[in-house]
N, C-alpha and C positions, 0 to 999 in steps of 0.2 A: 618425433614424439616418443620413440623408444627410449632415448636417453633421458628425456624429461620424466617419463613414467618410472624408469629405474631409480632416478634420484628421489622421486616422491615415495616410492615403495621403501626406500631406505630412510624415510622420515626426514629428508631434507626439505627445505622450503624454498619457494621461488622468490626472487626479488620483485619489486614492483614493476620494473621494466620487463622482466621475463614473463610475468603473469600477463601483462598487456600484450606482449608479442604472441604468446600462445593463443589467447582469445582472438586476436586479429587473424591468426592463421586458421583457426577453427572457422571463422566467418568466411574465409576464402575457400573452404572446402579442401584444405590441404590434407586433412586427416579423415580416415573412414569412421563410420559410426561406432565400430567396436573400440577404436582408439579413443574416440570422444567419450564414450560411455565409461571406459576405464579411467580416464582423466577426471570425469565428473565425480565418480564414486569414491575417489581418493578422499574427497572432502566430506564424505559421509563416514569415513573411518578415522579421520583425525581433524581437529579444528582448523579452520582457515586462519591464516595469519593476517595481520593488518596490512602489510605490504601487498600480499596477494589480493585481498579484497580491493585495495586501492587501485592496483594494476588492472584488475578485471573491470572496475568501474571506469577507469580512464579509457579503456578500449570501447566499452559500450557507449560512452558519451561521444567518443570520436566517430563512431560508426552510425549513430542515430540520425534520423531525419531532423534537421534543425527546425525549431519553431520559436519565433520571437514575437513578443507582444508589443503593443505600442508603449512608448516611453511613459513611465510612471504608473503603469498598471501592475499592481501586485496581486498575486493569487495565493490561494491556500490549497494544499493537498493533504488528504488523510489516507494513509496506506499502510497495510500490514505486510509482513514478509510472507504470510501464509506458512504452511508447513507445521502448524502446531497440532495438527491431527484432531482438532476438536469438532470440526464440521459445524461451525456456527453459521447463522444466517449472515447476510451480507452487511455487516455492521458498518464497515468503513465506507462503503459506497453509499449507503443510506445516510450516513453522517455527512458526507459531502453534499448531498442534495439538501439536507437540513441547513447546513451552513450557507448554501446558496440562497435558500429561502429566508435566511436571516439578513441577507443583504450583502454578503461577501462574495468576491469573485473566486471561483474554484476551478482549478485545472487538475482534474482527476486522472491519474495514470494507473492503468490496470490491464489485466489479461484474463485468459481462461483459467479455470481451476485446474490444478495439476494434482495436488495432494488432498483436495477437498472436493465435494460433489459439485459445487457451483461457485465459480469465481466471479469477479465483478463484470467481466465481459459476457459471461454466460447469462447472468441475470438481466443485464441491460438488453442483450439480444432477445431474450425471452419477453421483455417488455416492449419490444418493437423499435429499439434504437438501432440506427444504421451507422456502422463504423466508417470513419473517413480520416485521412490525414491532409485533406484539403484545408489549407490554413484560413482561407477566406470564410469557409463554412464554419470552422471552429471558432473563429473570431466573432462571427455573427451569433453563434450559440452563446458565447461568453457575454456578449453585449445584451442579448435578449433574455437569456435564462439565468445569467450569472454563473453558468457552469458549462464546461466542455469536457469531453472524455477523450483521452489519448490512449487509444487501443494499442498496447505495446507491440504486437506483431507488425503493425503498420508503421511504427516509428523506429523499430529495430529490425528491419527486414534482413539485415546481414546475419541475424541469428537464426535464420530459417534452417540452417544446418543442424541446429540443436533441438528444434521442436520435436521431431520424431523420437529422438533419444530420450528427452525428458518425458514424453508421453508414454513410451514403453517402460521406462523405469517406474513411473507412477508414484514417486516419493519426493520429498523435499530435496533440493540440491542447492549449490551455492548461488544458482540463479534466483532462488527465493530471496536470498540475502541481498542480491543486487537490485532487484526490481524497484524497491522504494527509493534507491539512490540515483536512479537514472531517468527520472522524469525529464524529458527534453527541455521543458521550460525552466527547470530548476527554480521552482516557485520560492518566493521570499519567505513564506510561512509553511511549515510542514509538521504534521503530527505523524510520527512513525510508531508502528507497533512491531515488536520483535519477539521471536519465539525462544530467545535465550538471553540470559543476563550478560554473557560474554559478548554476544553480538550487539547488545545495547551499548556496551562500553566502546566498541569499535565505531558504531554510528556516532556516538557522542564525540569521539576524537575527530572524526572526519568533519562533522558539522561545526565543531568549534573553530575550525579553520576556514569556514565559509563566512560570507557576509549575510547569512540568512538566520531567521529566528526559527527555533525548533523546539519540539517537545517529543521525547522518546519514552514510550511506555512499555513495560513488561510486567504482565501479571505473574505474581510469584507462584501461581499454580499452573503456569505454562501457556496461558493465552497470549496471542500477539495483539492484544487490544485491552482496553479497560473492560473487563468482563463483569465486574461487580460480584464475582464469585469468591473474591478474597482480596487480600492486599495487593497493591501494585507499586512498582517503582516508577517514579517520574523524574526524568532528567531534562533540564531546560538550559538555556544560555546562562542562567544565573545560579542554578542550584540543582541538587539531587535530594530526593526525599522519598520515603515510603508512606503511601497514603492508603487508607482503608475506604471502603464504600461509605462508611459513616462520615468520614472526613469531607466527602463531597455531597453529603446530605441524601445518600441513597441507601436502601436496604440491601442486604446480601442476597445474591441470587444462587440458584442451583444450575449445574451444567445443563440439565434437561430444559431449562428455561430458554436457552440460547440455540437449541437445535435448529438447523437450517433446512431440514427436509432432505429427501433422497433424490429429488429430481429438480430440474430447472424450473418446472412449473410450480412446484411447492415453494421454491425459493422466491419466485416472482409473486406468489400469493402473499407471502409474509411481507415482501417489499411494498406491495400495494397497501396492505393493511396498516403498516406503519405510517405511510404518507397520508392515509385517510383517517388517521387517529383512531383506528379500530383494532389495533394490535393489543397484545397482552400488556399489562403494566410493566412486566419485566423487559419485554422487547422495547417499549417506549423509553424506559429508564436507561437502558444500556446505549441506545442510539443518542439520546439527548446528552448523556454524559460524555460520550466520545466527541460529539459535535461541539459540546460546550468546551471541552479541553482544547479543541482546535481554535475556537474563538478566543480562549484565554491566551493561546500562543500569539494571536494578533494583538490582544489587549491585556498584557500581563499585569497591569495594575488593577484590573477588575477581579473581584473574587470568583472562585470556582463556582459557587452557588449562583451568582448573577449570570455568569456565562452559560451555565447549564440551563437556567431559566430562560435565557434568550433563545437558546436552541429549542427548548420545549415549546415556546411561543411560536416558533416557525412552523411546527407541526400543528398545534392547536388552531392557529389562525388560518391554516390552509395555504400559507405562502410556499411551503416546501413542495406541496402537491402542484400548485400553480406553476412554479418554476420548472418542475419536472415535466409537466405537460408542454411547456414552452420548449424545453430541450427536445422532446420527441417530435415536435412539429417544426423544429428549426433546422432539419437536415437539408 
């Protein structure tokens, strides 16, 4: 690690193969936590390169617990990098439940919050969901509730060496960049949210070389999701464009409209209110918009407005809440 760190401190970059090898060694406990911390923080001081991101991803996918679905079952995931520092409520996780309520199969990948108060795993645990990597259980949930949750620590156990380091650092790291890319199922459809324009471009490069349909969003004011607080960039298999809230038929919101609370309990209350259609108009708008964009990823020939309306109906009809209750009872 000393040689690697010296190279990185001299502003050299790793090849894809070197990046993969370092992360594999980290997973084996070859390096101590001080060395791992030094390695991680390099990428908070200078941008990660595309080959480095690809190499880290290669290692994570090689090390993950494999999970395959039955032939012909295509799923959707909605996931943000986190690390935007905005402390919003759990928009991506709620959007996944809404998409499931609209009739689509969802394989949500997520973990605990690191740089925000409540991550997807935190809020689901607060709601009574029990994590598992038992594939039969997860397949039953997918069949019964249209959604299953892949708790990252259970599917990436080799990364346990990094958990205390990330927790002690308490800030975004390159693992935030990796999370959305390493869903063990590698779903056919995926809506990504990123915290930077540069990272959006790297995601786009990686996804264009896959056989999957994708939509990558970056809010120009820094959110890793469609925040409706301003314009956002949308990149898909077919195009790139800048859209405004008005372009998708929604009013502009303020940052305080998206506040996620300071505790897991407060986050769970917002989560419940959205599914029960008792949330604020702003909360309902932002969830239905992100869920609608995921539906648009599946049905690109349908208008944004129609996809968002489909997502909104999932909440209004109670289907999203019903599917979530099935998920909780399906452990």
